[in-house]
MILUMSE-53020 format. One record per residue (C-alpha): residue number from 1; x, y, z. Coordinates in steps of 0.02 Angstrom, whole numbers, plus 32768, in hexadecimal, padded with zeros to 4 digits. Example, Ala and Ser with C-alpha at 12.3 -4.5 7.8 and 13.67 -1.06 7.14 Angstrom:
<nodes>
NODE    nr   east   north     up
NODE     1   8267    7F1F   8186
NODE     2   82AC    7FCB   8165
</nodes>
This chain:
<nodes>
NODE    nr   east   north     up
NODE     1   8EA9    C0A7   56FC
NODE     2   8F11    C05B   57AD
NODE     3   8F59    BFCD   57A3
NODE     4   8F04    BF28   57D3
NODE     5   8F54    BED7   5879
NODE     6   8FAE    BE3D   5831
NODE     7   8F65    BD86   5861
NODE     8   8FF2    BD3E   58D3
NODE     9   8F8E    BCA1   58B3
NODE    10   8FB3    BC8E   5810
NODE    11   9040    BC21   57FE
NODE    12   908A    BC57   575E
NODE    13   9079    BD19   5795
NODE    14   90BC    BCE4   5846
NODE    15   915C    BC93   57E1
NODE    16   9168    BD14   5770
NODE    17   9181    BDA1   5812
NODE    18   91E2    BD21   5882
NODE    19   9261    BD11   57E5
NODE    20   925E    BDD3   57EE
NODE    21   927E    BDE7   589C
NODE    22   931E    BD61   588B
NODE    23   935D    BDD1   57EC
NODE    24   935F    BE5A   5857
NODE    25   93C4    BE07   58DD
NODE    26   9442    BDD4   583D
NODE    27   9443    BE84   57FF
NODE    28   9488    BEBE   58A5
NODE    29   9503    BE1D   58AF
NODE    30   9552    BE67   5815
NODE    31   955A    BF11   583C
NODE    32   95AC    BEEE   58D9
NODE    33   9621    BE69   588C
NODE    34   9662    BEDA   57FE
NODE    35   9689    BF66   5862
NODE    36   96B4    BF12   590F
NODE    37   9771    BF40   5923
NODE    38   97C6    BE9F   596F
NODE    39   97F0    BE09   5921
NODE    40   979A    BDA1   59AB
NODE    41   96EE    BE0B   5965
NODE    42   96F2    BE18   58C0
NODE    43   9757    BD73   5895
NODE    44   9725    BCE3   5929
NODE    45   9662    BD2D   5920
NODE    46   9660    BD24   59D7
NODE    47   95CC    BD9F   59E3
NODE    48   9528    BD95   59DE
NODE    49   9499    BE03   59A4
NODE    50   93E3    BDE6   5A07
NODE    51   931C    BE4C   59E8
NODE    52   92C1    BE42   5A83
NODE    53   91FB    BE70   5AAF
NODE    54   91D7    BEF9   5B1E
NODE    55   91E0    BE7C   5BB0
NODE    56   9291    BE50   5B7F
NODE    57   9260    BDA8   5B42
NODE    58   92D3    BD52   5AB0
NODE    59   926F    BD85   5A16
NODE    60   92F8    BD60   5989
NODE    61   93B9    BD48   599A
NODE    62   9427    BD4D   58F3
NODE    63   9447    BCA7   5892
NODE    64   9500    BC86   58BB
NODE    65   9511    BC8F   5980
NODE    66   9559    BC34   5A0A
NODE    67   950C    BBDA   5A93
NODE    68   9530    BC30   5B29
NODE    69   94CB    BCC8   5ACC
NODE    70   9427    BC62   5AD1
NODE    71   93E6    BC86   5B68
NODE    72   9469    BCFC   5BBD
NODE    73   943D    BD88   5B59
NODE    74   9366    BD78   5B8E
NODE    75   93A2    BD5C   5C49
NODE    76   9413    BDF2   5C5C
NODE    77   9383    BE5D   5C19
NODE    78   9300    BE13   5C81
NODE    79   9356    BDFF   5D1A
NODE    80   93C0    BE89   5D2A
NODE    81   93B3    BF13   5C95
NODE    82   92FB    BF32   5C8C
NODE    83   92D6    BF4B   5D62
NODE    84   938E    BFC2   5D58
NODE    85   9348    C021   5CE4
NODE    86   927C    C02A   5CC2
NODE    87   9236    C069   5C32
NODE    88   9216    C11C   5C94
NODE    89   92DA    C116   5CA2
NODE    90   92FD    C116   5BE4
NODE    91   930C    C186   5B5C
NODE    92   9337    C17B   5AAE
NODE    93   93C2    C15F   5A7F
NODE    94   93F5    C114   5B24
NODE    95   948A    C074   5B15
NODE    96   9488    BFF9   5BC2
NODE    97   950D    BF9E   5BC9
NODE    98   9594    BF3A   5C49
NODE    99   9612    BEAE   5C56
NODE   100   95CC    BE74   5D00
NODE   101   95F6    BDB7   5CEF
NODE   102   9563    BD84   5D66
NODE   103   94E5    BDEE   5CF2
NODE   104   9534    BDB7   5C41
NODE   105   957E    BD1D   5C0A
NODE   106   95F8    BCFC   5C9D
NODE   107   968C    BD45   5C79
NODE   108   96CF    BE01   5C7D
NODE   109   970B    BE11   5BAF
NODE   110   9655    BDFA   5B8D
NODE   111   95F8    BEA4   5B75
NODE   112   953C    BE88   5B7F
NODE   113   94EE    BF40   5B29
NODE   114   9423    BF4A   5B26
NODE   115   93D4    BFDF   5AC6
NODE   116   9319    C003   5AD6
NODE   117   92BD    C027   5A40
NODE   118   9230    C0A7   5A30
NODE   119   91AF    C0BA   59C5
NODE   120   912B    C161   59D2
NODE   121   9189    C184   5A75
NODE   122   917B    C0E0   5ACE
NODE   123   91F2    C03A   5AE3
NODE   124   91AB    BFAA   5A76
NODE   125   9242    BF4D   5A74
NODE   126   9301    BF2A   5A9C
NODE   127   93A4    BF17   5A2E
NODE   128   940C    BEC1   5A80
NODE   129   94DA    BE6F   5A51
NODE   130   9567    BE32   5ABC
NODE   131   9614    BE1A   5A8E
NODE   132   96B5    BDE9   5AB9
NODE   133   973A    BE7D   5ACB
NODE   134   97EE    BE64   5AA6
NODE   135   9816    BE98   5B48
NODE   136   97D4    BECD   5C01
NODE   137   986B    BEF5   5C4C
NODE   138   989A    BE8A   5CE8
NODE   139   990C    BDE9   5CCF
NODE   140   9900    BDA6   5C11
NODE   141   9868    BD31   5BFA
NODE   142   9884    BC78   5C28
NODE   143   98F9    BCA2   5CA9
NODE   144   98FD    BC53   5D5D
NODE   145   9893    BCF4   5DAF
NODE   146   9871    BCC4   5E69
NODE   147   97DD    BD35   5E67
NODE   148   9763    BD9B   5DF1
NODE   149   97BE    BE44   5E12
NODE   150   986B    BE13   5DC1
NODE   151   9816    BDE7   5D19
NODE   152   97EC    BEA9   5CDF
NODE   153   9787    BF34   5CF9
NODE   154   96CB    BF02   5D2D
NODE   155   9642    BF8E   5D14
NODE   156   9588    BF8A   5D48
NODE   157   94E6    BFA5   5CDC
NODE   158   94FF    C065   5C92
NODE   159   94D6    C0CF   5C18
NODE   160   9561    C0B4   5BA4
NODE   161   950D    C13E   5B1E
NODE   162   9482    C1C2   5B7B
NODE   163   93F8    C200   5B04
NODE   164   947C    C1CF   5A55
NODE   165   950C    C23A   5ACA
NODE   166   95A1    C1B0   5AEE
NODE   167   95C4    C1AE   5BA8
NODE   168   9691    C1E8   5BA2
NODE   169   96A1    C1CA   5C46
NODE   170   9683    C122   5C43
NODE   171   96D9    C0F3   5BA2
NODE   172   976E    C165   5BD8
NODE   173   977A    C0E6   5C8B
NODE   174   9769    C054   5BFD
NODE   175   97F3    C094   5B93
NODE   176   9861    C0B9   5C2D
NODE   177   985C    BFFE   5C6F
NODE   178   9870    BF84   5BD1
NODE   179   9904    BF64   5B68
NODE   180   98CD    BF8E   5AB4
NODE   181   9844    C028   5AD5
NODE   182   9833    C04E   5A16
NODE   183   97E8    BFB4   59FB
NODE   184   9786    BFA2   5A9A
NODE   185   9731    C030   5A6C
NODE   186   9719    C02B   59B8
NODE   187   96BC    BF5F   59E8
NODE   188   965E    BFB3   5A63
NODE   189   9610    C045   59DE
NODE   190   9600    BFB2   5977
NODE   191   957F    BF59   59E6
NODE   192   952F    C00C   59E0
NODE   193   9518    C00D   5927
NODE   194   94E8    BF60   592D
NODE   195   9466    BF79   59A6
NODE   196   9433    C022   5958
NODE   197   9426    BFC2   58AC
NODE   198   9397    BF50   590F
NODE   199   9340    BFD7   5951
NODE   200   931C    C03B   58B0
NODE   201   92FA    BF90   5834
NODE   202   927C    BF74   58BE
NODE   203   9225    C00B   58C6
NODE   204   9222    BFFF   5805
NODE   205   91D4    BF51   5804
NODE   206   9154    BF9B   5898
NODE   207   9127    C00F   5818
NODE   208   9114    BF8F   5781
NODE   209   90A1    BF2B   57D3
NODE   210   9033    BFB4   5849
NODE   211   9060    BF6A   58F9
NODE   212   907D    BFD9   598D
NODE   213   90E1    BF6E   59DE
NODE   214   9137    BEB8   59D3
NODE   215   90FE    BE64   5A74
NODE   216   9062    BE23   5A1F
NODE   217   90CF    BDC6   598F
NODE   218   9153    BD8B   5A0F
NODE   219   90BA    BD4F   5A6A
NODE   220   908E    BCD0   59D0
NODE   221   913F    BCA0   599D
NODE   222   9178    BC8C   5A59
NODE   223   90D1    BC19   5A83
NODE   224   90F2    BBA2   59E1
NODE   225   91A3    BB8E   5A11
NODE   226   9184    BB5F   5ABD
NODE   227   90F6    BAEF   5A89
NODE   228   9177    BAA4   59F3
NODE   229   91F5    BA78   5A96
NODE   230   9178    BA3B   5B13
NODE   231   912C    B9C8   5A98
NODE   232   91D9    B977   5A6F
NODE   233   91F9    B967   5B1C
NODE   234   9160    B915   5B31
NODE   235   91B5    B887   5AB3
NODE   236   922E    B849   5B37
NODE   237   91F7    B7DA   5BC0
NODE   238   9213    B826   5C74
NODE   239   9292    B810   5CE1
NODE   240   9344    B83F   5D22
NODE   241   93D9    B825   5CB9
NODE   242   9484    B84B   5CF4
NODE   243   9544    B84C   5CBF
NODE   244   95E9    B88B   5CEB
NODE   245   968D    B8C4   5CB8
NODE   246   973B    B8D8   5CE3
NODE   247   9788    B96C   5CB0
NODE   248   9846    B9B8   5CBB
NODE   249   9810    BA43   5D1D
NODE   250   98BB    BA9F   5D6E
NODE   251   991F    BA35   5DA5
NODE   252   9881    B9CF   5E10
NODE   253   9805    B96B   5DA7
NODE   254   9766    B9C7   5DAC
NODE   255   96B9    B952   5DB7
NODE   256   9627    B989   5D51
NODE   257   9588    B927   5D6E
NODE   258   94D1    B937   5D32
NODE   259   9441    B8EE   5D38
NODE   260   93B5    B91D   5CC2
NODE   261   930C    B90C   5D08
NODE   262   927E    B903   5C93
NODE   263   91D5    B92A   5CC1
NODE   264   9149    B911   5C58
NODE   265   915F    B9D0   5BDF
NODE   266   91FB    BA0F   5C4C
NODE   267   92A3    B9E5   5C5E
NODE   268   9308    BA0F   5D10
NODE   269   93CB    BA01   5D01
NODE   270   940A    B9DA   5DB4
NODE   271   94D4    B9E8   5DC5
NODE   272   94E9    B9A9   5E6B
NODE   273   958A    B952   5E93
NODE   274   95F8    B9C2   5E24
NODE   275   9695    B9F1   5E69
NODE   276   96AA    BA9E   5EF0
NODE   277   96D6    BB3F   5E75
NODE   278   97A1    BB53   5E6C
NODE   279   97D6    BBEF   5ED6
NODE   280   987C    BBFD   5E78
NODE   281   984C    BBE7   5DB5
NODE   282   97D8    BC53   5D41
NODE   283   976D    BBA8   5D01
NODE   284   96E4    BBCB   5D6C
NODE   285   9632    BBEA   5D2F
NODE   286   95B0    BC3A   5D52
NODE   287   94F0    BC30   5D49
NODE   288   94C2    BC7A   5CA6
NODE   289   9542    BC2D   5C5C
NODE   290   9524    BB74   5C8D
NODE   291   9476    BB8A   5C6B
NODE   292   9496    BBD6   5BC8
NODE   293   94E5    BB23   5B9E
NODE   294   945E    BAA6   5BE7
NODE   295   93E7    BAF5   5B7D
NODE   296   9447    BAEA   5AE9
NODE   297   9483    BA26   5AFB
NODE   298   93BB    BA13   5B0A
NODE   299   936F    BA85   5A8B
NODE   300   93F4    BA1A   5A17
NODE   301   939E    B975   5A41
NODE   302   92F4    B9A7   5A46
NODE   303   92D7    BA4B   59D1
NODE   304   9364    BA7D   5963
NODE   305   9314    BAC8   58C9
NODE   306   92A8    BB4B   5923
NODE   307   9305    BBDE   5930
NODE   308   934E    BC20   59D7
NODE   309   92B0    BC83   5A50
NODE   310   926F    BC85   5AEC
NODE   311   9203    BC03   5AEA
NODE   312   9281    BB8B   5AC6
NODE   313   92E1    BBC0   5B6E
NODE   314   9237    BBC1   5BDF
NODE   315   9225    BAEA   5BF2
NODE   316   92C4    BADE   5C22
NODE   317   930B    BAFA   5CDE
NODE   318   93BD    BACC   5D3B
NODE   319   941C    BAE8   5DCB
NODE   320   94C7    BACC   5E24
NODE   321   9502    BADC   5EE5
NODE   322   9532    BB73   5F1A
NODE   323   95E5    BB77   5F1A
NODE   324   9604    BAFA   5E98
NODE   325   9665    BB0B   5DF1
NODE   326   95C8    BB1C   5D9B
NODE   327   958E    BB9F   5E16
NODE   328   960F    BC05   5E81
NODE   329   961B    BC88   5EE3
NODE   330   960D    BD3C   5E8B
NODE   331   96B7    BD6A   5EC2
NODE   332   9719    BCD7   5E80
NODE   333   9769    BCD4   5DC9
NODE   334   971A    BC8F   5D32
NODE   335   9775    BCEE   5C8D
NODE   336   978F    BC2B   5C35
NODE   337   96E0    BC01   5C7A
NODE   338   96D6    BB98   5BD0
NODE   339   975C    BB17   5BFE
NODE   340   96D6    BABC   5C62
NODE   341   9633    BB00   5C1A
NODE   342   9648    BAC5   5B73
NODE   343   964B    BA26   5BAA
NODE   344   957C    BA47   5BFE
NODE   345   9540    B9F5   5B55
NODE   346   95B2    B95E   5B53
NODE   347   957F    B92F   5BFB
NODE   348   94CA    B948   5BD5
NODE   349   94E8    B8DE   5B38
NODE   350   952D    B852   5BA7
NODE   351   94A2    B854   5C22
NODE   352   9425    B840   5B8F
NODE   353   947C    B7C1   5B22
NODE   354   93FB    B73A   5B6C
NODE   355   9369    B79E   5B38
NODE   356   93A7    B7F1   5A87
NODE   357   943A    B78E   5A42
NODE   358   9419    B7B9   5991
NODE   359   9411    B88F   59CE
NODE   360   94B0    B883   5A44
NODE   361   9565    B899   5A08
NODE   362   9602    B86E   5A44
NODE   363   9677    B8DF   5AAF
NODE   364   96BD    B963   5A5B
NODE   365   9774    B9A8   5A4C
NODE   366   9716    BA5C   5A29
NODE   367   96D4    BA4B   5AE3
NODE   368   9730    BAC8   5B10
NODE   369   9784    BB40   5A82
NODE   370   9838    BB17   5A95
NODE   371   987E    BBDD   5AA5
NODE   372   9922    BC3A   5A99
NODE   373   9924    BCF2   5AD1
NODE   374   99BD    BD2A   5AA3
NODE   375   99FE    BDCA   5B00
NODE   376   9A7B    BE45   5ADC
NODE   377   9AD7    BED4   5A8A
NODE   378   9B05    BEFD   59DA
NODE   379   9BAB    BF3E   59AA
NODE   380   9B6C    BFE0   59A1
NODE   381   9B2D    BFCF   5A66
NODE   382   9A87    BFC6   5A43
NODE   383   9A08    BF42   5A91
NODE   384   99C5    BEB0   5A44
NODE   385   992E    BE2E   5A8D
NODE   386   98F0    BDAF   5A1B
NODE   387   989C    BD16   5A46
NODE   388   9892    BC79   59BA
NODE   389   982C    BBEE   59CC
NODE   390   986B    BB2D   59A0
NODE   391   97C4    BAC6   599D
NODE   392   97D4    B9EA   59AD
NODE   393   977B    B96E   595F
NODE   394   96AC    B973   596C
NODE   395   965A    B8CC   59C8
NODE   396   9625    B852   5953
NODE   397   9576    B848   5923
NODE   398   94D7    B7CD   590A
NODE   399   94F5    B7D3   5845
NODE   400   9591    B821   5839
NODE   401   9653    B839   586B
NODE   402   9669    B8DB   58D4
NODE   403   96A4    B974   5875
NODE   404   976D    B97C   5878
NODE   405   9787    BA3D   58E9
NODE   406   96EA    BA82   590F
NODE   407   96C7    BAFB   5987
NODE   408   963E    BA96   59EC
NODE   409   95DE    BACA   5A45
NODE   410   9626    BB81   5A3F
NODE   411   9604    BB98   598A
NODE   412   968C    BC13   5976
NODE   413   96FD    BC21   58D8
NODE   414   97C1    BC2A   58DD
NODE   415   9819    BCC6   58A9
NODE   416   986E    BCC2   57FA
NODE   417   9918    BC84   580B
NODE   418   993B    BD2D   579F
NODE   419   98F0    BDAA   581C
NODE   420   992A    BD46   58B0
NODE   421   99E1    BD59   5873
NODE   422   99C3    BE0B   5844
NODE   423   9971    BE3B   58E0
NODE   424   9A07    BDD4   5955
NODE   425   9AB8    BDB3   5924
NODE   426   9A9F    BD04   5902
NODE   427   9AC2    BC88   5873
NODE   428   9A4A    BBEB   5870
NODE   429   9ABB    BB7A   582F
NODE   430   9A49    BAE9   5836
NODE   431   9986    BAC7   5839
NODE   432   9955    BA15   5810
NODE   433   98CC    B980   5834
NODE   434   9913    B8EC   58A6
NODE   435   98EE    B856   5866
NODE   436   98B3    B7BC   58E1
NODE   437   9877    B854   5968
NODE   438   97C7    B821   5962
NODE   439   9775    B7BB   59D4
NODE   440   9754    B70D   597D
NODE   441   96A3    B6DF   595F
NODE   442   9612    B6C0   58EA
NODE   443   962E    B780   58C9
NODE   444   96DB    B7AD   58FE
NODE   445   96EF    B84B   5967
NODE   446   9735    B8EE   58E8
NODE   447   97F6    B904   58E6
NODE   448   9859    B973   5949
NODE   449   98E7    B9F3   590E
NODE   450   999A    BA1B   590E
NODE   451   99BA    BAD7   5913
NODE   452   9A63    BB20   5915
NODE   453   9A8A    BBCA   5932
NODE   454   9B3A    BC20   5959
NODE   455   9B4F    BCCB   59A1
NODE   456   9BAC    BD3C   5912
NODE   457   9BAB    BDD6   5990
NODE   458   9C46    BE15   59EA
NODE   459   9BE0    BE0D   5A82
NODE   460   9BBA    BD83   5AF2
NODE   461   9B03    BD5D   5ACE
NODE   462   9A8F    BD26   5B51
NODE   463   9A07    BCA2   5B23
NODE   464   9983    BC6F   5B98
NODE   465   992D    BBBE   5B67
NODE   466   9891    BB8E   5B90
NODE   467   9885    BABF   5B6E
NODE   468   9838    BA33   5BB1
NODE   469   9826    B973   5B75
NODE   470   98E0    B956   5B9E
NODE   471   98D8    B8EF   5C2A
NODE   472   9822    B8A8   5C11
NODE   473   97F5    B890   5B62
NODE   474   9748    B8A9   5AFB
NODE   475   96E4    B813   5B3D
NODE   476   9676    B7CE   5A90
NODE   477   95AF    B788   5AC3
NODE   478   9543    B6FF   5A85
NODE   479   95E0    B690   5A9A
NODE   480   9661    B707   5A32
NODE   481   970B    B71A   5A77
NODE   482   977B    B7A5   5AC4
NODE   483   97C6    B836   5A3F
NODE   484   988A    B850   5A54
NODE   485   98B5    B8C3   5AE5
NODE   486   98F5    B98A   5AC4
NODE   487   99BA    B9AC   5AD7
NODE   488   9A23    BA40   5AE3
NODE   489   9AC9    BA4B   5ABA
NODE   490   9B52    BAF3   5AB0
NODE   491   9BDE    BABE   5A5C
NODE   492   9BCA    BA09   5A3F
NODE   493   9BBD    B9E9   5AEA
NODE   494   9B11    B9D0   5B4F
NODE   495   9ADE    BA68   5BA5
NODE   496   9A4A    BA8C   5C23
NODE   497   99B7    BA8F   5BC4
NODE   498   9961    BB25   5C2E
NODE   499   9993    BBC3   5C6E
NODE   500   9A33    BC2A   5C34
NODE   501   9AB5    BBF9   5B8E
NODE   502   9B2C    BC7D   5B79
NODE   503   9B76    BC81   5AC4
NODE   504   9C29    BCD0   5AB8
NODE   505   9C38    BD0B   59FC
NODE   506   9C42    BC6C   5990
NODE   507   9BF9    BBFF   5A08
NODE   508   9B73    BB91   59CB
NODE   509   9AC6    BB4C   5A2A
NODE   510   9A7C    BAAD   59EF
NODE   511   99BB    BA8B   5A20
NODE   512   996C    B9E2   59E1
NODE   513   98B0    B9F8   5A03
NODE   514   985A    B958   5A40
NODE   515   9801    B8E9   59DF
NODE   516   9745    B8CA   59E6
NODE   517   96E2    B82F   5A45
NODE   518   96AA    B79F   59BA
NODE   519   95F3    B77F   59B4
NODE   520   95B1    B6C6   59BD
NODE   521   9611    B61D   59C2
NODE   522   96C5    B62A   5967
NODE   523   969B    B588   592E
NODE   524   95FA    B5BC   58C8
NODE   525   9654    B62A   5853
NODE   526   9639    B602   579B
NODE   527   96CD    B5D7   5738
NODE   528   96B0    B64F   56B3
NODE   529   96CF    B6D2   5736
NODE   530   9777    B67C   5786
NODE   531   97B0    B678   56D2
NODE   532   9784    B733   56AB
NODE   533   97D5    B776   574A
NODE   534   9875    B72E   5718
NODE   535   9867    B762   5657
NODE   536   985D    B819   569C
NODE   537   98D0    B7FB   5731
NODE   538   987E    B807   57C0
NODE   539   98AD    B770   5809
NODE   540   9938    B6FE   57FD
NODE   541   9940    B642   57DF
NODE   542   9979    B625   5883
NODE   543   98D6    B67A   58D2
NODE   544   9867    B62F   5857
NODE   545   98A7    B592   5893
NODE   546   98AA    B5B2   594B
NODE   547   9814    B603   5956
NODE   548   976F    B5C2   58D0
NODE   549   97DF    B514   58BF
NODE   550   97F8    B542   5816
NODE   551   987F    B4C5   57A2
NODE   552   9871    B504   56FA
NODE   553   98DE    B537   566A
NODE   554   991A    B5CE   56A4
NODE   555   9949    B571   5750
NODE   556   9998    B4E4   570B
NODE   557   9A0B    B55C   56A8
NODE   558   9A49    B5AB   573F
NODE   559   9A69    B512   5783
</nodes>
């Protein structure tokens, strides 16, 4: 007896099937994370798994994901992978991959991998994943590369596996070009395995529901998501809403400027007026990376609950002037593009604070991630290269204070101290919250942190720094105040917050991440919240008096 085709118009049935697809992506997420070799993938969760339909459109994405991957993977599939390898050029067992920044997420360490899923000899869907490799050769991550060719090996879209057989020539070239070949090749195979999990489980799903392909279900999910997103946009008044922000950049300030144009049920984001590309540093942001953060910021404000899929992407377009830092020429460096790109959501929130003040949050000290890429030789002569993240405070919100030391918008975890100390010859001597670092407001910004690491190795350690908000602290919204700027010190002396720091044996590096900006007027903060902050040690009596005008028992006692 043949199975009847499921009714995609039945909301209960559709929701059950939708949840099942997300679970398939989550199964692949678990497989990738548990088998990955490098800490940045295994511990930091700097990767994503995505199911796409036969047209390369996003269908389901793993629950724990990084915003930059929301749109970049399906965009890469539709614009590059499928045109280069149409279905007549694919065999079961093929695995396609590239790390070209123009195609993927904007920098060389991220590999974009797509696996065709076959059923009855026909391509019915694609499994996709992106992961940040621990090394890609060239200059170490976060360096001041003068062009993309200094940043590492770049390989075009190719078949990493052909009909199930690894393309050993390509793998050998990659292994010979990186500092940590075992970890890099191991992570690539983990991605292959994760895509394989999605392929296997999707075919089982189709068999269970008696489906020959996934496109009809995809249409039902994507159309409903798009309709929900457009409905939310229509609730906003038409108009153009602008904002700009100054960032530290490398030496000279960088200006980001945005106009958010709301037109009935669609939004266009225009970055005209943004600074030009930087020719001698790696902080330039390519198109897919920029667009992903534009979409993410608006999704947070308009429809935060619908699981990510193509329907959440369609109503939003964006553009930036060619040759600007948000749309650079193809030859410029971009490995540290997060230093600029992570600020895009804060910029869009600032532009829309007058439209949806109860939904925007203050600028976040985790935008961008503060990262230390530690590179050197173990005492036995083997190479090490590992990145540790340090997050600043989230911006204050309409109903709550900003969360302390939160990775926003990147959504990356940090490597556990014990695991990082196993990978790199360091001792993390201190990791603590910094009182008073969050910007004042009706709801204060989240606190930044202070971390101190000491080189225990016999050889010098080169640490490449990716930081921001040292000269220009995080701004508040709806009348909230600035957070405390960040700081980097070496052996107690102020050190350049970007570029390279060399630690000899016993030297210490101290990082102090920025506090988040506040939300709302400081004088509106309740006495109860101020007193609780004092009890918890999150603010000092002096700060309570200066920012909130609070004079209570703790302040009087301090005086």
